[in-house]
C-alpha positions as a LaTeX table, in Angstrom:
\begin{tabular}{lrrr}
\hline
Residue & $x$ (\AA) & $y$ (\AA) & $z$ (\AA) \\
\hline
Met1 & $-96.63$ & 64.23 & $-52.14$ \\
Asp2 & $-97.45$ & 61.57 & $-49.57$ \\
Glu3 & $-100.82$ & 59.90 & $-48.96$ \\
Lys4 & $-101.93$ & 62.87 & $-46.82$ \\
Gly5 & $-101.13$ & 65.39 & $-49.56$ \\
Leu6 & $-98.03$ & 66.80 & $-47.85$ \\
Arg7 & $-94.77$ & 67.49 & $-49.64$ \\
Leu8 & $-92.05$ & 65.05 & $-48.69$ \\
Ser9 & $-89.06$ & 66.74 & $-50.25$ \\
Gly10 & $-88.03$ & 70.22 & $-49.30$ \\
Gly11 & $-89.83$ & 72.36 & $-46.79$ \\
Val12 & $-89.93$ & 71.08 & $-43.25$ \\
Arg13 & $-89.80$ & 67.40 & $-44.13$ \\
Arg14 & $-86.02$ & 67.66 & $-44.28$ \\
Leu15 & $-85.77$ & 70.02 & $-41.30$ \\
Ile16 & $-82.63$ & 70.03 & $-39.21$ \\
Pro17 & $-83.49$ & 71.36 & $-35.74$ \\
Val18 & $-80.67$ & 73.42 & $-34.26$ \\
Arg19 & $-82.03$ & 73.97 & $-30.76$ \\
Leu20 & $-83.40$ & 71.51 & $-28.23$ \\
Glu21 & $-86.78$ & 73.29 & $-28.21$ \\
Glu22 & $-87.07$ & 72.85 & $-31.97$ \\
Ala23 & $-86.18$ & 69.17 & $-31.75$ \\
Lys24 & $-88.83$ & 68.63 & $-29.08$ \\
Ala25 & $-91.44$ & 70.51 & $-31.11$ \\
Leu26 & $-90.64$ & 68.39 & $-34.16$ \\
Ser27 & $-90.87$ & 65.10 & $-32.29$ \\
Asp28 & $-94.57$ & 64.87 & $-33.17$ \\
Glu29 & $-95.76$ & 64.00 & $-36.68$ \\
Leu30 & $-98.85$ & 66.21 & $-36.40$ \\
Arg31 & $-96.72$ & 69.26 & $-35.56$ \\
Ile32 & $-94.56$ & 68.51 & $-38.60$ \\
Met33 & $-97.71$ & 68.36 & $-40.75$ \\
Ile34 & $-98.95$ & 71.66 & $-39.31$ \\
Leu35 & $-95.58$ & 73.32 & $-39.86$ \\
Glu36 & $-95.54$ & 72.04 & $-43.44$ \\
Met37 & $-98.96$ & 73.62 & $-44.05$ \\
Leu38 & $-97.84$ & 76.90 & $-42.48$ \\
His39 & $-94.75$ & 76.82 & $-44.64$ \\
Glu40 & $-97.09$ & 77.04 & $-47.65$ \\
Arg41 & $-99.21$ & 79.92 & $-46.30$ \\
Pro42 & $-100.39$ & 81.56 & $-43.04$ \\
Met43 & $-103.44$ & 79.80 & $-41.58$ \\
Ser44 & $-105.89$ & 80.23 & $-38.73$ \\
Val45 & $-106.65$ & 77.40 & $-36.31$ \\
Glu46 & $-109.93$ & 76.75 & $-38.12$ \\
Glu47 & $-108.20$ & 76.62 & $-41.51$ \\
Ile48 & $-105.71$ & 74.09 & $-40.15$ \\
Val49 & $-108.53$ & 71.93 & $-38.74$ \\
Arg50 & $-110.34$ & 72.01 & $-42.12$ \\
Ser51 & $-107.17$ & 71.23 & $-44.06$ \\
Leu52 & $-106.37$ & 68.27 & $-41.82$ \\
Arg53 & $-109.94$ & 66.98 & $-42.13$ \\
Glu54 & $-109.62$ & 67.11 & $-45.91$ \\
Arg55 & $-106.63$ & 64.78 & $-45.47$ \\
Gly56 & $-108.64$ & 62.46 & $-43.25$ \\
Ile57 & $-107.11$ & 63.62 & $-39.97$ \\
Met58 & $-109.79$ & 64.50 & $-37.43$ \\
Lys59 & $-108.49$ & 66.84 & $-34.74$ \\
Thr60 & $-110.30$ & 69.39 & $-32.60$ \\
Ala61 & $-109.44$ & 73.08 & $-32.61$ \\
Asn62 & $-108.19$ & 72.73 & $-29.02$ \\
Thr63 & $-105.78$ & 69.98 & $-30.07$ \\
Ile64 & $-104.48$ & 72.16 & $-32.89$ \\
Arg65 & $-104.09$ & 75.13 & $-30.51$ \\
Tyr66 & $-102.05$ & 72.93 & $-28.17$ \\
His67 & $-99.70$ & 71.87 & $-30.96$ \\
Leu68 & $-99.45$ & 75.43 & $-32.28$ \\
Ser69 & $-98.47$ & 76.68 & $-28.83$ \\
Ile70 & $-95.60$ & 74.18 & $-28.75$ \\
Leu71 & $-94.47$ & 75.27 & $-32.23$ \\
Lys72 & $-94.76$ & 78.93 & $-31.21$ \\
Asp73 & $-92.89$ & 78.43 & $-27.93$ \\
Ser74 & $-90.09$ & 76.68 & $-29.82$ \\
Gly75 & $-89.76$ & 79.66 & $-32.15$ \\
Leu76 & $-90.82$ & 77.81 & $-35.30$ \\
Val77 & $-94.05$ & 79.77 & $-35.90$ \\
Asp78 & $-95.39$ & 83.24 & $-35.20$ \\
Leu79 & $-98.93$ & 84.45 & $-34.62$ \\
Thr80 & $-99.94$ & 87.44 & $-36.71$ \\
Arg81 & $-103.15$ & 89.39 & $-37.16$ \\
Val82 & $-104.67$ & 89.45 & $-40.62$ \\
Gly83 & $-107.73$ & 91.70 & $-40.54$ \\
Arg84 & $-109.90$ & 90.36 & $-37.73$ \\
Thr85 & $-108.33$ & 86.91 & $-37.81$ \\
Tyr86 & $-105.19$ & 85.64 & $-36.14$ \\
Lys87 & $-103.09$ & 83.41 & $-38.34$ \\
Tyr88 & $-100.03$ & 81.34 & $-37.69$ \\
Val89 & $-97.09$ & 81.59 & $-40.04$ \\
Ala90 & $-93.93$ & 79.48 & $-40.26$ \\
Lys91 & $-90.80$ & 81.44 & $-39.48$ \\
Ser92 & $-88.17$ & 81.40 & $-42.15$ \\
Arg93 & $-85.39$ & 81.03 & $-39.60$ \\
Tyr94 & $-85.60$ & 77.27 & $-39.30$ \\
Tyr95 & $-83.00$ & 75.29 & $-41.14$ \\
Ala96 & $-84.05$ & 72.92 & $-43.87$ \\
Tyr97 & $-82.38$ & 71.45 & $-46.85$ \\
Thr98 & $-84.07$ & 70.22 & $-49.97$ \\
Gly99 & $-82.60$ & 66.79 & $-50.44$ \\
Asp100 & $-79.35$ & 67.76 & $-52.12$ \\
Leu101 & $-77.63$ & 64.44 & $-52.87$ \\
Glu102 & $-74.17$ & 65.80 & $-52.14$ \\
Ala103 & $-75.33$ & 67.17 & $-48.78$ \\
Asp104 & $-77.03$ & 63.86 & $-47.96$ \\
Lys105 & $-73.81$ & 62.00 & $-48.77$ \\
Leu106 & $-71.70$ & 64.31 & $-46.59$ \\
Ile107 & $-74.17$ & 63.98 & $-43.71$ \\
Glu108 & $-74.00$ & 60.18 & $-44.00$ \\
Glu109 & $-70.18$ & 60.31 & $-44.02$ \\
Met110 & $-70.10$ & 62.53 & $-40.93$ \\
Ala111 & $-72.62$ & 60.31 & $-39.14$ \\
Asp112 & $-70.40$ & 57.31 & $-39.89$ \\
Glu113 & $-67.38$ & 59.19 & $-38.49$ \\
Val114 & $-69.02$ & 59.77 & $-35.09$ \\
Lys115 & $-70.94$ & 56.48 & $-34.95$ \\
Asp116 & $-68.35$ & 54.67 & $-32.82$ \\
Asp117 & $-68.22$ & 57.57 & $-30.33$ \\
Val118 & $-72.00$ & 57.56 & $-30.04$ \\
Lys119 & $-71.98$ & 53.77 & $-29.67$ \\
Arg120 & $-69.57$ & 54.05 & $-26.73$ \\
Ile121 & $-71.84$ & 56.63 & $-25.08$ \\
Val122 & $-74.91$ & 54.41 & $-25.50$ \\
Glu123 & $-73.03$ & 51.36 & $-24.22$ \\
Lys124 & $-71.89$ & 53.37 & $-21.17$ \\
Leu125 & $-75.48$ & 54.48 & $-20.47$ \\
Ile126 & $-76.74$ & 50.90 & $-20.68$ \\
Ala127 & $-73.89$ & 49.55 & $-18.53$ \\
Thr128 & $-74.12$ & 52.19 & $-15.81$ \\
Arg129 & $-77.82$ & 53.11 & $-15.83$ \\
Gly130 & $-79.51$ & 50.14 & $-17.52$ \\
Asp131 & $-81.93$ & 49.42 & $-14.66$ \\
Glu132 & $-83.02$ & 53.05 & $-14.57$ \\
Leu133 & $-83.50$ & 53.10 & $-18.35$ \\
Val134 & $-85.75$ & 50.04 & $-18.14$ \\
Ala135 & $-87.69$ & 51.57 & $-15.21$ \\
Ile136 & $-88.30$ & 54.77 & $-17.18$ \\
Ala137 & $-89.30$ & 52.76 & $-20.26$ \\
Glu138 & $-91.76$ & 50.70 & $-18.18$ \\
Lys139 & $-93.44$ & 53.93 & $-17.05$ \\
Leu140 & $-93.70$ & 55.17 & $-20.65$ \\
Lys141 & $-95.21$ & 52.00 & $-22.12$ \\
Pro142 & $-98.86$ & 52.52 & $-23.04$ \\
Cys143 & $-99.76$ & 48.91 & $-22.20$ \\
Glu144 & $-98.29$ & 45.72 & $-20.74$ \\
Phe145 & $-98.05$ & 44.10 & $-24.19$ \\
Cys146 & $-95.75$ & 46.74 & $-25.69$ \\
Val147 & $-92.11$ & 45.84 & $-26.16$ \\
Thr148 & $-89.95$ & 47.54 & $-23.53$ \\
Lys149 & $-86.83$ & 47.50 & $-25.79$ \\
His150 & $-88.43$ & 50.06 & $-28.09$ \\
Phe151 & $-89.15$ & 52.37 & $-25.18$ \\
Val152 & $-85.62$ & 51.96 & $-23.77$ \\
Glu153 & $-84.34$ & 53.07 & $-27.17$ \\
Gln154 & $-86.66$ & 56.07 & $-27.04$ \\
Val155 & $-85.39$ & 57.02 & $-23.57$ \\
Ile156 & $-81.78$ & 56.76 & $-24.77$ \\
Phe157 & $-82.65$ & 58.88 & $-27.81$ \\
Glu158 & $-84.21$ & 61.55 & $-25.55$ \\
Ile159 & $-81.11$ & 61.55 & $-23.33$ \\
Leu160 & $-78.86$ & 62.01 & $-26.36$ \\
Lys161 & $-81.06$ & 64.81 & $-27.76$ \\
Lys162 & $-80.98$ & 66.67 & $-24.44$ \\
Ser163 & $-77.21$ & 66.22 & $-24.14$ \\
Leu164 & $-76.63$ & 67.37 & $-27.71$ \\
Gly165 & $-78.83$ & 70.41 & $-27.18$ \\
Ser166 & $-76.85$ & 71.32 & $-24.06$ \\
Val167 & $-73.51$ & 70.84 & $-25.81$ \\
Leu168 & $-74.59$ & 73.02 & $-28.74$ \\
Ala169 & $-75.92$ & 75.70 & $-26.40$ \\
Glu170 & $-72.69$ & 75.77 & $-24.35$ \\
Thr171 & $-70.03$ & 75.46 & $-26.97$ \\
Ser172 & $-68.34$ & 78.25 & $-28.81$ \\
Leu173 & $-67.74$ & 75.96 & $-31.80$ \\
Thr174 & $-71.10$ & 76.74 & $-33.38$ \\
Lys175 & $-70.50$ & 80.47 & $-32.81$ \\
Asn176 & $-67.25$ & 80.18 & $-34.78$ \\
Ile177 & $-69.09$ & 78.41 & $-37.62$ \\
Asp178 & $-71.76$ & 81.15 & $-37.66$ \\
Lys179 & $-69.04$ & 83.82 & $-37.93$ \\
Glu180 & $-67.48$ & 82.06 & $-40.93$ \\
Leu181 & $-70.80$ & 81.98 & $-42.74$ \\
\hline
\end{tabular}
């Protein structure tokens, strides 16, 4: 458990998003916390607000509804009626792994294998579109004292996530993998 009382191993903490919509939905820590709670049991908006307050996180019901709508639109949660109450429930179709050391090692090895290719892509982005990256980062900075480099990195990360999502959506490679499983 972490300081907020959420499980860190297993569940959604080790989630591997497979679609761009899932990756976007999981880009916010609060949505990850909510999904973790819904992984444990179905909850209403009010139950989520209370549970977060017990962990010292003060959020309004409207804020929770907003985050739930993003999770629902991404396909990670469903809304179901339980008696007179509507409750959100985590779908079991998301992909998570529970911290298997062998799987972690293989993932690290594969990441190392493609690292140089990714590095070339990032270097190309910076070389060809560097001014635009900085301009976007300047718009995203919350204040003039924030470091732009961090926001340029975030913009590059978003570009790579979008590209990866498009590649996975277009390619037949993942369909072949699904057939083998």
